[in-house]
N, C-alpha and C positions, 0 to 999 in steps of 0.2 A: 411332765406329770409328777405331782407331789409323791414323795415317798411315804408320807404320814397321812393316812385317810382322815377326811373330815367326818365321815359317817361310816359305821360298820353296818352292813345289811345282813340281817340273820334270816336264812331261807330253810325252815323246817321242810323236809321232804319225805314223803312215805308213799311209795308206789305211784309216782307222778311222772313216769317217764314220757307219758304222751303230752305233757303240759310244761315240763320243766325247761325245755329249750326256749319256749316263748317267754317264760318268766325272766330267765337269764339274759335273753336278748333284750328285753326291756331295760335291764341294768346297763348293758352295753351301750345302748343308745342315750343314756342320761347325759344332759348338758353339763352336770357336775361330774368331772372325771375323778376327783379324789375321793373314791370310796374303795372299801373292801367288801366283799361278798363271801359270807360263810354259808356254804351249803351243808346242812346236817342231814345226812342220809339216816333215817331213824329205822334201820333194819329192813330196808326195802327188799322184796323178793322179785322185783322186775329189774330193768336196766336203769333205774334212776341214777345210780352211782356212775355208770358209763356216760351218761349224758353230762353230768356235772364234771367229770373228769376231762372231757373234751374242752370245756371252757377253762378249766385250770391249766391245761397245757398250753393254751394260746394266749392266756391273759393273766398275769401275775396278781392281778387283783381278786381273782377267785381262789378260794380254798374250799377242800372237801373234808368234811369230819364225819366219820362212819361210826356208828354206835348201835347197839342192840336196841330193839322196838320198845319204846317207854311212853310213847304218846306224845302229843303236840307240845305240852308245856315242858316236858323233859327234853325234847329237841331244842326248844327255844332257850332254855336254861343252858344247855350244853355249848350252844352257839355263843350266847351272851358271855360265857366264861372265857371265850377266845378273843374277844373284840379288842380293838386297839384304839379306836376313835372315842371322843367324848360324847358322840351322839349315836344312838342305835336306831335302826329302822328295821321293821319286820315286814317280810314279804312271803306269804305261803307259796309253795311250789306250784300252784296252779293258777295263780293270780298274775297280774302284771302292773307296771307302772307307766304312766305317760312321761314323756321325755324330761319335763321340767319338775318332776315330783321332789327328788332329792334337793335340787338347787333352790327350790321355792322354800322347803321347810328348813333347810340349814340356814338360809339367810334370815328367816323369821327367828330362829333360835339365837342367832348371832346378834340380832338387833335388840332383843329384849330379854334381859336375864331372868326377868320374872316369869317368862313361859317355859313350861316344863315339857309340854307335849304339844305337837302340831299334827293336824290331820286335815283331810280335805273331803269334799264330796266325792262320790264314786260313781261310776258307771257299772251297771250289772251286764255282764256279758253271758253269752251262750256257752255251751260245751265246746262248739267249734270256734270260739273266740270271736264271734260276730256280736255286734251290740244289740241289746234288747231295748224295748221301751222304758224299761224300769230303771231307777236309779236311787241312790241314797244321799239325801241333802247333807246330812250331819248336823243339822239345826238342833241345839238343846232346847228342852222345853222350859228351861229356866235360866236366868243369869247366873245362878249359883251351880257351879260343876258337880258338887257333891250330891245335891238334891236332884239334878238332872240325871246323873249317871245311876242314882238309886232307883229311879223310875224307868230310865231308858238309855241304853248304851248309844250315845250319840256318835262315838267314833266309828260304830257300824260294823267293823269286822276286823280280823286280826292282821290284814296286810296294809293297814291304813296310816299307822301313826309312826312319827319319829320323835323320839324322846331323849332326854339327857341321861347319860350313863349313871349319873349321881343318884337317879331315882331308885336303882336297883340297891344301892348302899343304904338308902333311907328306909324304903318299904318292903324290901325282900324281893326274891324271884317270883315267878309264876308258879302257882300253886299245881303241883304234880298230882295231887289227890283228886282234882276236879276233871270230870270227863267232858264237860263243856263249860261256857261262861267264865273261863279262866282269864281271858283278856279283861273282861268286865270287873271281875275281882281286883285285878291289879290297877286298873284306872281308879277304882273306888278307893283303894289304899293310897294312891297318889293324892287324890282329891281331898281325903280326910286329913292330910297334913296341914292343909290350908296354906301351904307355902307356894303352890304352883299353879299357874294359869294354863288352861287349855285353849289353843288358837285354832279356829277353823278357816281353811281356805275354801272359799266358796266355789272355785273352780274344780271340776271333777278331775283329778289327778291320778286317780287309781281305779283299776278294772277289777270288779270282783266276779269271779266265774261261779255260775250255778251249773253243776254237773249232774246228769241223769243219775249216775251212781249214788249222789248224794241226797236223792230225793226221798229215800226211805228213811225219814228221820225218826229217830227213837224219842218221840216227844216225852214220854215219861222220864226217861233218863235225863233229858235236858231240862225238865221242870224240876227234878231233884237237884240238880247242880245250881240252877238258877236260884232256887229257894235258899240253898245253903249260903250263896253268895248275899243275898237280901238279908238274911238272918245275921250273917257275919258283920255287915256294914251297920246294921241296925244296932247291934250290941255295942259296937265301938263308938257310935254317935246317937244314942238313943234319944235324948232329949230333942236333938234337932230334927231327926228323921222320923219320929213317931207319927207326927201329923201326916207324913207322906207315904205311910205303909200301905193304905189301901189303893193309893194311885200307882204305887210300885208294883202291887200284885196284879192290878187291872192291866197295866202294860205288859207284864209278863205273859198273862193269859192271852192278851191280844197277839203278841208276838208268836206264841205258840200256836195260836189259831190259825195264823198265817202260814206258819210252817206246815201244819196239817192239811191246810187247803192246798198248798203248793205240791204237796205229796199225794194229793188226790183223796184224802180221807175226810170227805165232807161231814160225816157224822161226827167225828172227833172235833172238827173245827167249829161246828155249830155248838157243841157241848162246851167248848172252852170259851166260846163267844158269850154263852149265857154267864159264865163265871165272871167274865169281864163286866157284864151289866150289874152283877150283884156286888162286886168289889168297889167299882167307882166309874159310873156311866158318864160322869163329867168329861172323861177323856175323848168321847166322841165330838164334844162341842170345842174342845181346845186343841185338838191334834188331828189334823186332816188325814194323816196316814191310818190312823185308828178308825176314823169314819169310812175310809175307803175299805178297809179290811172288813169292817160290818157289812158294808153294802156288798162286797164280794162273797161273803159267806151266805148272806141272804139269797143271792142270785148264784149259788155255788155251781151247778152245772155248766152255766156260761162262763163264769170266772175261771173254772178249770180248764175250759177249753181255750179262753184267751191266753192264760198263763202258759198252758202248754205249747201253743204255737209260737209265743214270744220266745221261749226258751228252747224251741226246736225239740219238744219232748212229744213222742207219739203216746197214744192212749195206753199201748202196752207197756210203756215204761213207768206208768203211774200206778202205784199200788192201790 
């Protein structure tokens, strides 16, 4: 086994003792053995640190970093400060990788120096780890990564990307003042350099877990963060992004509407969908996922039941 890791995996973890073992086992099963895993315990009050410590004791590739609670971006940044490899992977403590995730993405980065970020399609799994019928394709809506990310985060979620360490030096760390959309903010800054390509692996190599405890989304807070990210990107690339502003807001409202529907708040979902329609209704013609969200909101009671059954969430868990 190589003593120098090819990729450093940063795992922010806050009160995820019920899921962390599964996440770390998915790393142990990687076909690429030359990695290091840095678990950042972000001030957990459960046994998250103890779970991580067991892996550290049996496998020298695992390290545990403890810090006071500072949020997701703070934990990621703390882990990034400790990395040894030229490539960085992110894995939230309640998600997991397929066995070829790291090998596939490292090979891609090795092959083409123009690629800065590699990601894949994802499976959406239930709280118990079983698969749902839902997935994330990761397909961008445009061939231009900046315009695509401005409208829609095609990377999908925070556990999906492997990227070059040099990007941190070029665009800075994750913004610790953002309560959400911090990963989108980072990818937009990378795309705005115009130096780096984003590469999508069409196979689903990541599993993104939807947890019942995470269904009570604070949609208003998420909207504030997302709007901050949109406005920041716009001010940096105003001439290029101005024509895309209505589409960006339409996709934001569509995303928030889907979250509200998943959380069981059909009234809020319908209100947000009306804002989509006002901002840019053309997304329903060009983006199948947006059209599906529109249909789901129109038939909200049935959609709520279908989503709940797929995610193994009872009616009592939906607010």
